[in-house]
C-alpha positions as CSV (number, residue, x, y, z in Angstrom):
1,M,0.0,0.0,0.0
2,L,1.2,3.5,-0.8
3,A,1.2,6.0,2.0
4,R,-1.9,8.4,1.8
5,E,0.3,11.4,1.0
6,S,1.6,9.4,-2.0
7,R,-1.8,8.7,-3.5
8,L,-4.1,10.8,-5.6
9,I,-7.4,10.8,-3.6
10,T,-10.0,13.1,-5.2
11,A,-11.6,12.9,-8.7
12,E,-10.4,16.4,-9.3
13,H,-6.7,15.4,-8.8
14,F,-7.2,12.5,-11.3
15,R,-8.9,14.8,-13.8
16,S,-6.3,17.5,-13.6
17,T,-3.4,15.0,-14.0
18,M,-5.1,13.4,-17.0
19,R,-6.1,16.6,-18.7
20,S,-3.0,18.8,-18.3
21,G,-0.2,16.3,-18.1
22,H,1.8,14.3,-20.6
23,K,0.5,11.0,-21.9
24,A,2.2,7.8,-23.1
25,N,0.7,4.5,-24.2
26,A,2.1,1.0,-23.9
27,S,0.4,-2.2,-25.0
28,H,-1.5,-2.8,-21.8
29,L,-1.4,0.6,-19.9
30,V,-1.5,4.3,-20.3
31,V,0.5,6.7,-18.1
32,Y,-0.5,10.3,-17.5
33,L,2.3,12.4,-16.0
34,N,1.8,16.0,-14.7
35,R,4.2,18.3,-12.8
36,D,2.6,20.4,-10.1
37,E,5.0,22.5,-8.0
38,S,2.4,22.7,-5.2
39,N,2.9,19.0,-4.4
40,T,5.0,18.2,-1.4
41,Q,5.4,14.6,-2.5
42,A,5.1,12.5,-5.6
43,R,1.5,11.2,-5.9
44,F,0.0,8.3,-7.9
45,G,-3.4,7.0,-8.9
46,F,-4.6,3.9,-10.6
47,V,-7.6,3.4,-12.9
48,V,-8.4,-0.2,-13.6
49,G,-11.8,-0.7,-15.2
50,K,-14.0,-3.7,-15.9
51,V,-12.4,-4.1,-19.3
52,V,-9.3,-5.5,-17.5
53,G,-11.4,-8.3,-16.0
54,G,-13.4,-9.3,-13.0
55,A,-12.9,-7.9,-9.5
56,V,-10.2,-10.5,-8.7
57,Q,-8.1,-9.5,-11.8
58,R,-8.6,-5.8,-11.3
59,N,-7.4,-6.0,-7.7
60,L,-4.4,-8.1,-8.7
61,V,-3.5,-5.5,-11.3
62,K,-3.8,-2.7,-8.8
63,R,-1.7,-4.5,-6.3
64,R,1.0,-5.2,-8.9
65,L,1.0,-1.6,-10.2
66,R,1.3,-0.2,-6.6
67,S,4.2,-2.6,-6.0
68,A,5.9,-1.5,-9.2
69,I,5.5,2.2,-8.3
70,R,6.7,1.6,-4.7
71,A,9.9,0.1,-6.1
72,R,10.4,3.3,-8.2
73,L,9.2,5.8,-5.7
74,N,12.6,7.4,-5.0
75,S,13.2,8.0,-8.7
76,F,10.3,10.6,-9.0
77,S,10.6,14.3,-8.1
78,V,8.2,15.7,-5.5
79,D,6.3,17.7,-8.1
80,T,5.1,14.5,-9.9
81,S,1.5,13.5,-10.2
82,M,0.9,10.3,-12.2
83,V,-2.2,8.3,-13.2
84,I,-1.8,4.8,-14.6
85,R,-4.8,3.4,-16.5
86,G,-4.9,-0.4,-17.1
87,L,-6.0,-1.7,-20.5
88,P,-7.4,-5.1,-21.5
89,G,-4.8,-7.9,-21.1
90,L,-2.9,-6.3,-18.3
91,A,-4.0,-9.1,-15.9
92,E,-2.4,-11.8,-18.1
93,I,1.1,-10.4,-18.6
94,T,4.0,-11.4,-16.4
95,W,5.7,-9.3,-13.8
96,D,8.7,-8.6,-16.0
97,E,6.5,-7.5,-18.9
98,L,4.5,-5.2,-16.6
99,N,7.7,-3.6,-15.4
100,A,9.1,-3.2,-18.9
101,E,5.9,-1.6,-20.2
102,L,5.7,0.7,-17.2
103,D,9.2,1.9,-17.7
104,L,8.6,2.5,-21.4
105,A,5.4,4.4,-20.7
106,I,6.9,6.5,-17.9
107,A,9.9,7.4,-20.2
108,G,7.5,8.3,-23.0
109,A,5.3,10.4,-20.7
110,S,8.3,12.4,-19.6
111,K,8.8,13.6,-23.2
112,T,5.3,13.8,-24.8
113,K,2.7,16.5,-24.3
114,I,-1.0,15.7,-24.5
115,K,-2.6,17.4,-27.5
């Protein structure tokens, strides 16, 4: 579990991150990255809808994503807000594939502006 101060809590935080940040796609996930200088700590949110699978699969995906972000927590600056949205098939990929896609999407979101 991520600490409360490391999580995006309100719908407005999710919306502002997704609308005004950078976006990058991978095969099974989408990363939205926004820099907000008012943040005192990097914050993360996860969106895993029913297209990913049933409740068991969605919760598995969220646990795996939280664990992957927790391992990278020190690599983000304090002004970072990030939303990670799961796409169909995310529940079936391996841990190594998930980490590779997440790294690829984060690197892409660091460079690309949403149009």
